[in-house]
C-alpha positions in Angstrom: -54.1 107.6 -18.1 -51.2 109.2 -16.4 -51.1 108.8 -12.6 -48.9 111.1 -10.4 -48.8 109.6 -6.9 -47.3 111.7 -4.1 -46.0 109.5 -1.4 -44.3 106.1 -1.6 -45.6 104.5 1.6 -47.9 101.4 1.7 -50.9 103.2 0.2 -49.0 105.1 -2.5 -46.9 102.1 -3.6 -49.8 99.7 -3.7 -51.8 102.3 -5.7 -48.8 102.8 -8.1 -48.4 99.0 -8.6 -52.2 98.5 -9.2 -52.5 101.4 -11.6 -49.5 100.1 -13.6 -51.1 96.6 -13.7 -54.3 98.3 -15.0 -52.2 99.7 -17.9 -51.8 103.2 -16.7 -48.6 105.3 -16.9 -47.4 105.9 -13.3 -45.0 108.3 -11.7 -44.4 107.8 -8.0 -42.9 110.7 -6.0 -41.3 109.9 -2.7 -39.1 112.4 -0.6 -37.3 109.6 1.1 -34.5 107.7 -0.6 -36.3 104.5 0.4 -39.8 103.5 -0.3 -42.3 102.2 2.3 -40.1 103.0 5.3 -43.0 102.7 7.8 -44.2 99.5 6.2 -40.7 98.1 6.6 -41.0 98.3 10.4 -44.6 97.5 10.9 -45.6 94.7 13.2 -42.2 94.8 14.8 -40.8 93.8 11.5 -43.2 90.9 10.9 -45.8 92.9 8.9 -49.4 92.0 9.7 -50.8 92.7 6.2 -54.5 92.2 6.8 -57.1 90.4 8.8 -58.9 87.5 7.2 -62.4 88.3 8.6 -65.6 89.2 6.9 -66.3 92.8 5.9 -68.8 93.5 8.8 -66.3 92.3 11.4 -63.5 94.3 9.6 -65.6 97.5 9.7 -66.3 97.0 13.4 -62.6 97.3 14.0 -62.4 100.7 12.3 -63.0 103.3 15.0 -62.8 106.3 12.6 -64.2 106.1 9.1 -65.7 102.6 9.2 -68.7 103.4 7.0 -66.5 105.3 4.6 -64.1 102.3 4.1 -67.0 99.9 3.2 -66.9 100.7 -0.6 -63.2 100.2 -1.0 -63.3 97.2 1.2 -65.9 95.6 -1.1 -63.5 96.1 -4.0 -60.5 94.7 -2.2 -61.6 92.4 0.7 -59.0 90.6 2.7 -59.3 87.4 0.7 -58.6 89.3 -2.6 -55.6 91.0 -1.0 -54.2 87.6 0.0 -54.7 86.4 -3.6 -53.0 89.5 -4.9 -49.8 88.9 -2.8 -49.7 85.2 -3.6 -50.6 85.3 -7.3 -49.3 88.7 -8.5 -46.3 88.9 -6.3 -45.6 85.2 -5.7 -45.5 86.0 -1.9 -46.9 83.2 0.2 -48.9 84.3 3.3 -50.0 82.5 6.5 -53.0 83.1 8.9 -52.2 83.2 12.6 -54.2 83.8 15.8 -57.0 86.3 15.5 -57.2 85.9 11.6 -54.0 88.0 11.3 -52.2 87.5 8.0 -48.4 87.5 7.9 -45.7 86.6 5.4 -45.2 82.8 5.5 -41.4 83.4 5.1 -39.5 86.6 5.9 -41.1 89.8 7.2 -41.8 93.4 6.5 -38.6 94.1 4.6 -39.4 91.3 2.2 -42.9 92.7 1.6 -41.4 96.0 0.7 -39.0 94.4 -1.8 -41.8 92.3 -3.3 -43.9 95.4 -4.0 -41.0 97.5 -5.2 -39.6 94.9 -7.5 -43.0 94.3 -9.2 -43.4 98.1 -9.6 -40.0 98.2 -11.4 -41.1 95.3 -13.6 -44.3 97.2 -14.5 -42.3 100.3 -15.4 -43.4 102.5 -12.6 -41.3 105.7 -12.7 -40.0 106.2 -9.1 -38.8 109.8 -8.4 -37.0 110.9 -5.3 -38.2 114.5 -4.8 -40.2 116.6 -2.4 -43.7 117.7 -3.5 -44.1 121.4 -2.6 -47.5 122.1 -4.0 -50.3 120.9 -6.4 -50.6 122.4 -9.9 -54.2 123.6 -10.1 -55.7 125.0 -13.3 -59.2 126.3 -12.8 -61.0 123.6 -10.8 -58.7 120.8 -11.9 -55.5 119.4 -10.3 -53.1 118.7 -13.2 -49.9 117.8 -11.4 -47.4 118.3 -8.6 -44.8 120.9 -8.3 -41.7 119.5 -6.7 -38.4 120.8 -5.5 -36.6 119.7 -8.7 -39.3 119.5 -11.4 -43.0 119.5 -12.2 -44.9 116.3 -12.9 -48.1 116.4 -15.0 -50.9 113.8 -15.1 -54.7 113.4 -15.4 -54.9 111.9 -11.9 -52.9 113.2 -8.9 -53.0 111.0 -5.8 -52.1 112.3 -2.3 -50.6 109.4 -0.3 -48.3 111.1 2.2 -49.5 109.4 5.3 -50.3 111.1 8.6 -48.0 112.5 11.3 -47.2 109.4 13.3 -43.6 108.1 13.1 -42.2 111.2 11.5 -38.8 109.6 11.1 -40.3 107.5 8.4 -41.4 110.6 6.5 -44.9 111.0 7.7 -44.8 114.7 8.6 -48.3 116.0 7.6 -47.3 117.0 4.0 -50.5 115.5 2.6 -52.7 117.7 4.8 -51.0 120.8 3.4 -51.4 119.6 -0.2 -55.0 118.8 0.3 -55.7 122.2 1.9 -54.3 123.8 -1.2 -57.1 122.3 -3.1 -59.7 123.5 -0.6 -60.0 120.4 1.6 -60.6 120.5 5.3 -58.6 118.3 7.7 -59.6 117.0 11.1 -57.0 117.7 13.8 -54.6 114.7 14.0 -54.4 112.9 17.3 -52.5 109.8 18.5 -54.1 106.4 17.9 -52.6 103.1 18.9 -50.1 104.7 21.3 -48.7 103.7 24.7 -50.3 104.9 27.9 -49.0 107.1 30.7 -49.8 105.8 34.2 -50.2 107.5 37.6 -48.4 104.6 39.3 -44.6 104.1 38.9 -43.8 101.2 36.6 -40.0 101.7 36.3 -39.4 98.6 38.5 -41.1 96.4 35.9 -40.0 98.2 32.8 -39.5 95.9 29.7 -41.7 93.2 31.3 -44.2 91.7 28.8 -47.3 89.8 30.1 -49.0 87.4 27.7 -52.5 85.9 27.9 -53.8 88.4 30.4 -57.1 90.3 30.3 -57.2 94.1 30.3 -60.3 96.1 31.1 -60.5 99.9 30.6 -62.8 101.9 32.9 -64.2 105.3 32.3 -65.5 106.8 35.5 -65.7 103.2 36.9 -67.7 101.9 33.9 -66.0 99.3 31.7 -65.7 100.5 28.1 -63.2 98.0 26.7 -62.1 94.4 27.6 -59.9 92.1 25.8 -57.4 89.3 26.3 -53.9 89.5 24.9 -50.5 91.0 25.9 -49.4 94.1 27.7 -46.0 95.6 28.3 -44.5 97.8 31.0 -42.3 100.8 30.3 -40.6 103.4 32.5 -43.5 105.8 31.8 -46.4 103.3 31.8 -48.0 100.7 29.6 -47.3 99.5 26.1 -48.2 96.3 24.1 -51.2 95.5 22.0 -53.8 95.9 24.7 -52.5 99.2 25.8 -52.5 100.5 22.2 -56.0 99.3 21.6 -57.2 100.9 24.9 -55.7 104.2 23.8 -58.3 104.4 21.0 -61.1 104.6 23.5 -59.5 107.3 25.7 -61.0 110.6 24.7 -61.8 113.7 26.8 -61.5 114.4 30.5 -62.5 111.5 32.7 -61.2 109.1 35.4 -59.6 106.5 33.2 -58.3 103.2 34.8 -56.8 100.1 33.2 -57.2 96.8 35.1 -55.0 93.8 34.4 -56.2 90.3 35.3 -52.9 88.4 35.4 -54.6 85.1 35.7 -57.9 85.3 33.7 -58.3 81.5 33.5 -58.6 81.2 37.3 -61.4 82.5 39.5 -60.4 84.1 42.7 -61.4 81.0 44.6 -59.3 78.8 42.4 -56.3 81.1 42.6 -56.6 81.1 46.4 -56.7 77.3 46.4 -53.5 77.4 44.2 -51.8 79.5 46.7 -52.7 77.1 49.5 -51.2 74.2 47.5 -48.0 76.0 46.8 -47.7 76.8 50.5 -48.3 73.1 51.4 -45.7 72.1 48.7 -43.0 74.1 50.5 -43.2 77.8 49.5 -41.4 79.2 52.5 -42.2 82.9 52.3 -44.4 85.3 50.3 -41.6 85.9 47.8 -41.2 82.2 47.1 -45.0 81.9 46.8 -45.3 84.8 44.3 -42.4 83.6 42.2 -44.2 80.2 41.7 -47.3 81.8 40.2 -46.1 84.9 38.5 -43.5 85.9 35.9 -40.2 87.2 37.1 -40.5 90.9 38.0 -44.3 90.9 38.4 -43.9 89.2 41.8 -42.4 92.3 43.3 -45.1 94.6 42.0 -47.9 92.3 43.2 -46.3 92.1 46.7 -46.2 95.9 46.8 -49.8 96.2 45.7 -50.9 93.5 48.2 -49.0 95.4 51.0 -47.1 92.2 52.0 -43.4 91.9 52.7 -41.8 89.3 50.5 -39.9 87.7 53.5 -43.2 87.1 55.3 -43.2 83.4 56.3 -46.1 81.5 54.7 -46.6 79.7 58.0 -48.0 82.9 59.5 -49.7 84.2 56.4 -53.4 84.9 57.2 -56.3 84.3 54.8 -56.6 88.0 54.6 -53.1 88.3 53.2 -53.7 85.5 50.7 -56.8 87.3 49.5 -54.9 90.5 49.2 -52.5 88.7 46.9 -55.4 87.3 44.9 -56.9 90.7 44.6 -53.6 92.2 43.4 -53.2 89.5 40.8 -56.8 89.6 39.5 -57.2 93.4 39.8 -53.9 95.1 39.0 -55.1 98.6 38.5 -53.3 101.6 36.8 -54.7 105.1 36.7 -54.3 106.4 33.1 -53.1 110.1 33.0 -52.5 110.4 29.3 -50.9 109.1 26.2 -47.4 109.2 24.7 -46.8 111.8 22.0 -48.4 111.4 18.5 -44.9 110.9 17.1 -44.9 107.5 18.9 -48.3 106.5 17.7 -48.7 103.6 15.2 -51.4 105.5 13.3 -52.9 109.0 13.1 -56.5 109.6 14.0 -57.5 112.6 11.9 -56.8 113.9 8.4 -58.6 114.9 5.3 -62.4 115.0 6.0 -64.2 112.0 4.6 -67.3 113.8 3.5 -65.2 115.6 0.9 -64.0 112.4 -0.7 -65.9 109.9 -2.9 -65.6 106.6 -0.9 -66.0 104.5 -4.1 -63.0 106.0 -5.9 -61.1 108.2 -3.4 -61.7 111.1 -5.7 -62.0 114.6 -4.4 -65.6 116.0 -4.4 -64.2 119.6 -4.5 -61.8 119.5 -7.5 -61.2 117.4 -10.5 -58.2 115.1 -11.0 -57.4 114.8 -7.3 -57.5 111.6 -5.2 -56.6 111.1 -1.5 -55.7 107.7 0.0 -54.3 105.9 3.0 -53.5 107.6 6.4 -53.8 111.1 4.9 -57.6 110.4 5.2 -59.4 110.5 8.5 -59.4 106.7 8.9 -58.0 104.7 11.8 -58.5 101.2 13.1 -57.5 98.8 15.8 -54.4 96.5 15.7 -54.7 93.3 13.8 -53.9 94.3 10.2 -56.9 96.6 9.7 -54.9 99.9 9.2 -52.5 98.4 6.7 -55.4 96.9 4.7 -57.2 100.3 4.7 -54.1 101.7 3.1 -54.1 99.0 0.4 -57.8 99.2 -0.2 -58.0 102.9 -0.6 -55.0 102.8 -2.9 -56.6 100.0 -4.9 -59.9 102.0 -5.2 -58.0 105.1 -6.6 -56.0 102.9 -9.1 -59.1 101.1 -10.5 -61.5 104.1 -10.5 -63.5 104.6 -13.7 
Protein backbone atom coordinates (compact mmCIF):
# COMPACT_ATOMS: atom_id res chain seq x y z
CA UNK A 1 0.00 0.00 0.00
CA UNK A 2 1.26 3.47 -0.90
CA UNK A 3 0.72 6.18 1.71
CA UNK A 4 0.91 9.88 0.82
CA UNK A 5 1.02 11.87 4.07
CA UNK A 6 0.58 15.63 3.84
CA UNK A 7 2.17 17.28 6.88
CA UNK A 8 5.28 16.35 8.80
CA UNK A 9 4.24 17.33 12.30
CA UNK A 10 3.78 14.96 15.22
CA UNK A 11 0.71 13.21 13.79
CA UNK A 12 2.01 12.97 10.22
CA UNK A 13 5.50 11.83 11.16
CA UNK A 14 4.24 9.21 13.61
CA UNK A 15 1.77 7.98 11.00
CA UNK A 16 4.55 7.79 8.41
CA UNK A 17 6.84 5.82 10.71
CA UNK A 18 4.09 3.42 11.79
CA UNK A 19 2.94 2.83 8.22
CA UNK A 20 6.53 2.09 7.17
CA UNK A 21 6.92 -0.35 10.06
CA UNK A 22 3.71 -2.02 8.85
CA UNK A 23 5.41 -2.63 5.51
CA UNK A 24 3.80 0.13 3.46
CA UNK A 25 5.53 2.47 0.99
CA UNK A 26 5.41 5.97 2.48
CA UNK A 27 5.92 9.47 1.10
CA UNK A 28 5.81 12.27 3.64
CA UNK A 29 5.26 15.79 2.28
CA UNK A 30 6.18 18.75 4.49
CA UNK A 31 6.35 22.38 3.40
CA UNK A 32 8.90 23.30 6.09
CA UNK A 33 12.56 22.44 5.67
CA UNK A 34 12.41 20.89 9.15
CA UNK A 35 10.02 18.20 10.32
CA UNK A 36 7.99 18.42 13.53
CA UNK A 37 8.75 22.10 14.26
CA UNK A 38 5.91 22.41 16.75
CA UNK A 39 6.84 19.15 18.47
CA UNK A 40 10.37 20.49 18.83
CA UNK A 41 9.20 23.31 21.12
CA UNK A 42 6.40 21.54 22.96
CA UNK A 43 6.39 21.57 26.75
CA UNK A 44 8.89 24.45 26.74
CA UNK A 45 11.33 22.10 25.06
CA UNK A 46 10.80 19.22 27.51
CA UNK A 47 8.13 17.40 25.47
CA UNK A 48 5.31 15.91 27.53
CA UNK A 49 4.65 12.92 25.25
CA UNK A 50 1.60 11.42 26.90
CA UNK A 51 -0.18 10.88 30.21
CA UNK A 52 0.05 7.46 31.85
CA UNK A 53 -3.54 7.27 33.06
CA UNK A 54 -6.33 4.85 32.18
CA UNK A 55 -8.47 5.47 29.11
CA UNK A 56 -11.51 6.81 31.01
CA UNK A 57 -9.43 9.42 32.80
CA UNK A 58 -7.68 10.25 29.54
CA UNK A 59 -10.97 10.88 27.74
CA UNK A 60 -12.19 13.01 30.64
CA UNK A 61 -9.32 15.39 29.81
CA UNK A 62 -10.41 15.77 26.17
CA UNK A 63 -12.86 18.68 26.09
CA UNK A 64 -13.59 18.43 22.35
CA UNK A 65 -13.85 15.03 20.68
CA UNK A 66 -13.52 12.79 23.73
CA UNK A 67 -15.91 10.11 22.50
CA UNK A 68 -14.38 10.19 19.03
CA UNK A 69 -10.85 9.51 20.31
CA UNK A 70 -11.93 6.42 22.28
CA UNK A 71 -11.36 3.98 19.39
CA UNK A 72 -7.88 5.17 18.44
CA UNK A 73 -6.96 5.38 22.12
CA UNK A 74 -7.86 1.71 22.54
CA UNK A 75 -5.46 0.88 19.70
CA UNK A 76 -2.67 3.01 21.12
CA UNK A 77 -3.15 3.55 24.87
CA UNK A 78 -0.47 5.49 26.79
CA UNK A 79 1.27 2.30 27.95
CA UNK A 80 1.63 1.11 24.35
CA UNK A 81 3.02 4.47 23.24
CA UNK A 82 5.63 4.32 26.02
CA UNK A 83 6.60 0.83 24.85
CA UNK A 84 6.83 2.08 21.25
CA UNK A 85 9.29 4.82 22.17
CA UNK A 86 11.38 2.61 24.40
CA UNK A 87 11.37 -0.56 22.26
CA UNK A 88 11.12 0.70 18.68
CA UNK A 89 13.09 3.93 19.10
CA UNK A 90 15.35 3.01 22.01
CA UNK A 91 14.22 6.21 23.72
CA UNK A 92 13.83 5.85 27.53
CA UNK A 93 11.01 7.76 29.18
CA UNK A 94 10.18 8.77 32.73
CA UNK A 95 6.90 9.45 34.55
CA UNK A 96 6.59 12.66 36.56
CA UNK A 97 3.92 14.41 38.63
CA UNK A 98 0.39 13.99 37.32
CA UNK A 99 1.33 10.85 35.33
CA UNK A 100 3.05 13.05 32.74
CA UNK A 101 5.57 11.20 30.58
CA UNK A 102 8.79 12.93 29.50
CA UNK A 103 12.07 11.87 27.90
CA UNK A 104 14.35 10.44 30.57
CA UNK A 105 17.29 12.20 28.95
CA UNK A 106 17.16 15.14 26.57
CA UNK A 107 14.02 16.86 25.42
CA UNK A 108 11.76 17.72 22.51
CA UNK A 109 14.54 18.07 19.94
CA UNK A 110 15.79 14.59 20.83
CA UNK A 111 12.27 13.19 20.33
CA UNK A 112 12.14 14.78 16.88
CA UNK A 113 15.51 13.28 15.94
CA UNK A 114 14.54 9.83 17.22
CA UNK A 115 11.40 9.71 15.09
CA UNK A 116 13.07 11.21 12.03
CA UNK A 117 16.09 8.90 12.17
CA UNK A 118 13.88 5.82 12.44
CA UNK A 119 11.77 7.05 9.51
CA UNK A 120 14.92 7.34 7.42
CA UNK A 121 15.96 3.82 8.43
CA UNK A 122 12.54 2.55 7.37
CA UNK A 123 12.91 4.22 3.94
CA UNK A 124 10.21 6.85 4.39
CA UNK A 125 10.53 9.23 1.45
CA UNK A 126 10.58 12.77 2.87
CA UNK A 127 9.69 15.53 0.39
CA UNK A 128 9.93 19.25 1.02
CA UNK A 129 7.02 20.66 -0.98
CA UNK A 130 3.75 22.50 -0.53
CA UNK A 131 0.50 20.60 -1.10
CA UNK A 132 -1.81 22.76 -3.21
CA UNK A 133 -4.73 20.41 -3.70
CA UNK A 134 -5.94 16.83 -3.57
CA UNK A 135 -6.09 14.74 -6.71
CA UNK A 136 -9.65 13.41 -6.86
CA UNK A 137 -10.93 10.94 -9.43
CA UNK A 138 -14.65 10.33 -9.16
CA UNK A 139 -15.28 9.67 -5.46
CA UNK A 140 -11.71 8.67 -4.67
CA UNK A 141 -8.73 10.72 -3.53
CA UNK A 142 -5.71 9.34 -5.39
CA UNK A 143 -2.93 11.74 -4.47
CA UNK A 144 -1.70 15.22 -3.75
CA UNK A 145 -0.86 17.95 -6.24
CA UNK A 146 2.07 19.95 -4.91
CA UNK A 147 3.96 22.98 -6.05
CA UNK A 148 6.71 20.94 -7.71
CA UNK A 149 5.16 17.54 -8.48
CA UNK A 150 2.21 15.20 -8.08
CA UNK A 151 2.31 12.29 -5.62
CA UNK A 152 0.03 9.29 -6.13
CA UNK A 153 -1.02 6.68 -3.57
CA UNK A 154 -3.89 4.47 -2.43
CA UNK A 155 -4.13 6.29 0.90
CA UNK A 156 -3.79 10.05 1.29
CA UNK A 157 -3.53 11.37 4.83
CA UNK A 158 -4.12 15.01 5.78
CA UNK A 159 -1.96 15.86 8.80
CA UNK A 160 -1.42 19.62 8.47
CA UNK A 161 -2.25 20.64 12.03
CA UNK A 162 -4.52 23.55 12.99
CA UNK A 163 -3.86 27.28 13.03
CA UNK A 164 -2.10 27.73 16.37
CA UNK A 165 1.60 28.65 16.30
CA UNK A 166 1.58 29.48 12.56
CA UNK A 167 5.34 30.12 12.65
CA UNK A 168 5.71 26.34 12.88
CA UNK A 169 3.75 25.86 9.67
CA UNK A 170 0.24 25.35 11.09
CA UNK A 171 -1.67 27.78 8.88
CA UNK A 172 -4.94 25.95 8.23
CA UNK A 173 -3.83 24.21 5.02
CA UNK A 174 -5.45 20.96 6.12
CA UNK A 175 -8.86 22.59 6.40
CA UNK A 176 -8.67 23.79 2.79
CA UNK A 177 -7.61 20.37 1.55
CA UNK A 178 -10.40 18.63 3.46
CA UNK A 179 -12.99 21.06 2.11
CA UNK A 180 -11.87 20.20 -1.43
CA UNK A 181 -13.08 16.68 -0.72
CA UNK A 182 -16.42 17.97 0.56
CA UNK A 183 -15.67 17.98 4.29
CA UNK A 184 -17.03 20.57 6.69
CA UNK A 185 -14.88 22.29 9.29
CA UNK A 186 -15.79 23.76 12.66
CA UNK A 187 -14.54 27.33 13.07
CA UNK A 188 -11.12 27.20 14.76
CA UNK A 189 -10.81 28.95 18.12
CA UNK A 190 -7.97 29.29 20.62
CA UNK A 191 -7.53 26.53 23.21
CA UNK A 192 -4.89 26.45 25.93
CA UNK A 193 -4.08 30.12 25.56
CA UNK A 194 -3.12 32.89 28.05
CA UNK A 195 -5.82 35.13 29.50
CA UNK A 196 -6.41 38.88 29.38
CA UNK A 197 -7.30 40.52 32.70
CA UNK A 198 -9.18 43.64 33.65
CA UNK A 199 -6.59 44.44 36.32
CA UNK A 200 -3.13 45.73 35.46
CA UNK A 201 -0.50 43.00 35.93
CA UNK A 202 2.50 44.79 34.46
CA UNK A 203 4.10 45.31 37.90
CA UNK A 204 4.31 41.53 38.42
CA UNK A 205 5.05 40.50 34.82
CA UNK A 206 7.23 37.38 34.52
CA UNK A 207 6.40 36.29 38.07
CA UNK A 208 5.57 32.57 38.29
CA UNK A 209 3.62 31.20 41.25
CA UNK A 210 3.82 27.47 42.01
CA UNK A 211 1.62 25.27 44.19
CA UNK A 212 -1.26 27.71 44.17
CA UNK A 213 -4.94 26.99 43.57
CA UNK A 214 -6.88 28.71 40.80
CA UNK A 215 -10.68 28.77 40.64
CA UNK A 216 -12.56 30.01 37.59
CA UNK A 217 -15.97 31.59 38.17
CA UNK A 218 -18.69 32.12 35.59
CA UNK A 219 -21.23 34.62 36.90
CA UNK A 220 -19.95 33.88 40.43
CA UNK A 221 -20.37 30.11 40.03
CA UNK A 222 -17.19 28.01 40.18
CA UNK A 223 -16.69 25.99 36.98
CA UNK A 224 -13.05 24.92 37.34
CA UNK A 225 -10.62 24.51 40.24
CA UNK A 226 -7.14 23.06 40.22
CA UNK A 227 -3.77 23.33 41.94
CA UNK A 228 -0.60 24.05 40.01
CA UNK A 229 1.25 27.06 38.67
CA UNK A 230 0.27 30.36 37.12
CA UNK A 231 2.30 33.16 35.59
CA UNK A 232 1.85 36.89 35.20
CA UNK A 233 2.40 38.79 31.97
CA UNK A 234 2.03 42.44 31.02
CA UNK A 235 -1.37 41.61 29.52
CA UNK A 236 -2.67 39.16 32.13
CA UNK A 237 -2.18 35.54 33.14
CA UNK A 238 -0.24 32.62 31.66
CA UNK A 239 1.03 29.27 32.96
CA UNK A 240 -0.63 25.87 33.09
CA UNK A 241 -3.66 26.86 35.18
CA UNK A 242 -4.48 29.89 33.03
CA UNK A 243 -4.18 27.79 29.88
CA UNK A 244 -6.51 25.13 31.28
CA UNK A 245 -9.00 27.76 32.46
CA UNK A 246 -9.10 29.19 28.94
CA UNK A 247 -10.74 25.98 27.69
CA UNK A 248 -13.77 26.63 29.92
CA UNK A 249 -14.26 30.24 28.88
CA UNK A 250 -16.90 30.37 26.17
CA UNK A 251 -19.55 32.96 25.37
CA UNK A 252 -20.50 36.17 27.10
CA UNK A 253 -20.41 36.02 30.90
CA UNK A 254 -18.79 37.57 33.95
CA UNK A 255 -15.58 35.52 34.15
CA UNK A 256 -13.29 35.74 37.16
CA UNK A 257 -10.15 33.79 38.11
CA UNK A 258 -9.36 33.57 41.83
CA UNK A 259 -5.86 32.66 43.01
CA UNK A 260 -5.33 31.19 46.46
CA UNK A 261 -1.64 31.89 47.04
CA UNK A 262 -1.53 29.75 50.19
CA UNK A 263 -3.92 26.83 49.59
CA UNK A 264 -2.37 24.71 52.36
CA UNK A 265 -3.31 27.29 55.01
CA UNK A 266 -6.78 28.20 56.23
CA UNK A 267 -7.53 31.87 56.77
CA UNK A 268 -7.24 31.38 60.52
CA UNK A 269 -3.88 29.62 60.21
CA UNK A 270 -2.58 32.32 57.87
CA UNK A 271 -3.63 35.05 60.29
CA UNK A 272 -1.82 33.20 63.08
CA UNK A 273 1.25 33.06 60.84
CA UNK A 274 1.11 36.83 60.36
CA UNK A 275 0.94 37.33 64.11
CA UNK A 276 4.01 35.12 64.62
CA UNK A 277 5.97 37.03 62.02
CA UNK A 278 5.05 40.30 63.71
CA UNK A 279 6.14 38.94 67.08
CA UNK A 280 9.39 37.72 65.48
CA UNK A 281 10.31 41.22 64.35
CA UNK A 282 8.56 42.14 61.09
CA UNK A 283 8.73 45.90 61.44
CA UNK A 284 6.24 47.03 58.83
CA UNK A 285 3.71 45.66 56.37
CA UNK A 286 6.32 45.37 53.63
CA UNK A 287 8.60 43.25 55.83
CA UNK A 288 5.63 41.12 56.86
CA UNK A 289 4.53 40.42 53.29
CA UNK A 290 8.04 39.62 52.11
CA UNK A 291 8.28 36.92 54.78
CA UNK A 292 5.22 35.05 53.51
CA UNK A 293 5.12 35.78 49.77
CA UNK A 294 7.43 35.50 46.75
CA UNK A 295 9.28 38.60 45.66
CA UNK A 296 7.01 40.83 43.60
CA UNK A 297 3.76 39.36 44.85
CA UNK A 298 4.13 41.27 48.11
CA UNK A 299 3.54 44.59 46.35
CA UNK A 300 0.44 43.34 44.56
CA UNK A 301 -1.07 41.93 47.75
CA UNK A 302 -0.39 45.17 49.63
CA UNK A 303 -2.20 47.07 46.90
CA UNK A 304 -5.16 44.69 46.94
CA UNK A 305 -5.34 44.85 50.74
CA UNK A 306 -5.26 48.68 50.57
CA UNK A 307 -2.37 48.82 53.01
CA UNK A 308 0.78 50.93 52.74
CA UNK A 309 3.91 48.86 52.86
CA UNK A 310 5.57 51.23 55.36
CA UNK A 311 2.73 50.81 57.86
CA UNK A 312 4.32 49.78 61.20
CA UNK A 313 3.14 46.39 62.35
CA UNK A 314 2.89 47.80 65.86
CA UNK A 315 -0.20 49.77 64.85
CA UNK A 316 -1.62 47.20 62.41
CA UNK A 317 -5.20 46.38 63.32
CA UNK A 318 -6.82 42.99 63.07
CA UNK A 319 -8.91 44.36 60.21
CA UNK A 320 -5.73 45.16 58.28
CA UNK A 321 -4.35 41.68 58.93
CA UNK A 322 -7.58 40.12 57.69
CA UNK A 323 -7.44 42.31 54.59
CA UNK A 324 -4.00 40.84 53.86
CA UNK A 325 -5.33 37.34 54.49
CA UNK A 326 -8.22 37.99 52.12
CA UNK A 327 -5.91 39.30 49.37
CA UNK A 328 -3.60 36.28 49.72
CA UNK A 329 -6.41 33.72 49.71
CA UNK A 330 -8.68 35.48 47.21
CA UNK A 331 -6.52 37.26 44.67
CA UNK A 332 -9.17 37.89 42.02
CA UNK A 333 -8.77 38.87 38.37
CA UNK A 334 -11.57 39.74 36.00
CA UNK A 335 -11.08 37.90 32.69
CA UNK A 336 -11.83 40.05 29.65
CA UNK A 337 -10.71 37.67 26.93
CA UNK A 338 -7.96 35.47 25.55
CA UNK A 339 -4.76 36.07 23.66
CA UNK A 340 -4.90 35.52 19.86
CA UNK A 341 -5.26 32.02 18.44
CA UNK A 342 -1.76 32.36 17.00
CA UNK A 343 -0.49 32.08 20.59
CA UNK A 344 -2.64 29.10 21.52
CA UNK A 345 -1.03 25.73 22.18
CA UNK A 346 -3.78 23.89 20.30
CA UNK A 347 -6.68 24.69 18.01
CA UNK A 348 -10.24 23.92 19.04
CA UNK A 349 -12.08 23.29 15.78
CA UNK A 350 -11.27 21.61 12.49
CA UNK A 351 -12.65 18.83 10.31
CA UNK A 352 -16.04 17.74 11.67
CA UNK A 353 -15.75 14.41 13.46
CA UNK A 354 -19.06 12.95 12.28
CA UNK A 355 -17.54 12.82 8.78
CA UNK A 356 -14.56 10.66 9.86
CA UNK A 357 -14.51 6.96 10.89
CA UNK A 358 -13.10 7.05 14.46
CA UNK A 359 -11.63 3.54 14.11
CA UNK A 360 -9.47 4.29 11.06
CA UNK A 361 -9.53 8.10 10.54
CA UNK A 362 -10.91 7.40 7.06
CA UNK A 363 -13.21 9.89 5.41
CA UNK A 364 -16.87 8.84 5.29
CA UNK A 365 -17.41 11.05 2.26
CA UNK A 366 -14.71 9.96 -0.19
CA UNK A 367 -12.50 6.92 -0.64
CA UNK A 368 -8.77 6.93 -0.02
CA UNK A 369 -8.70 9.96 2.28
CA UNK A 370 -7.72 10.02 5.97
CA UNK A 371 -7.55 12.97 8.40
CA UNK A 372 -5.49 12.92 11.61
CA UNK A 373 -4.07 15.07 14.39
CA UNK A 374 -4.95 18.68 15.06
CA UNK A 375 -6.63 19.04 11.66
CA UNK A 376 -9.52 17.21 13.33
CA UNK A 377 -11.87 18.92 15.78
CA UNK A 378 -10.11 17.39 18.80
CA UNK A 379 -8.58 19.30 21.72
CA UNK A 380 -7.60 18.39 25.27
CA UNK A 381 -6.18 19.86 28.43
CA UNK A 382 -2.49 20.14 29.25
CA UNK A 383 -0.66 17.07 30.50
CA UNK A 384 0.32 15.17 27.35
CA UNK A 385 -3.23 14.58 26.11
CA UNK A 386 -3.07 16.58 22.88
CA UNK A 387 0.22 15.12 21.73
CA UNK A 388 -1.00 11.60 22.44
CA UNK A 389 -4.13 12.29 20.36
CA UNK A 390 -1.84 13.22 17.47
CA UNK A 391 0.09 9.97 17.86
CA UNK A 392 -3.05 7.83 18.35
CA UNK A 393 -4.93 9.16 15.32
CA UNK A 394 -1.77 8.77 13.22
CA UNK A 395 -1.38 5.21 14.45
CA UNK A 396 -5.02 4.41 13.64
CA UNK A 397 -4.65 5.64 10.04
CA UNK A 398 -1.36 3.77 9.57
CA UNK A 399 -2.75 0.45 10.83
CA UNK A 400 -6.20 0.66 9.22
CA UNK A 401 -7.39 -2.48 7.43
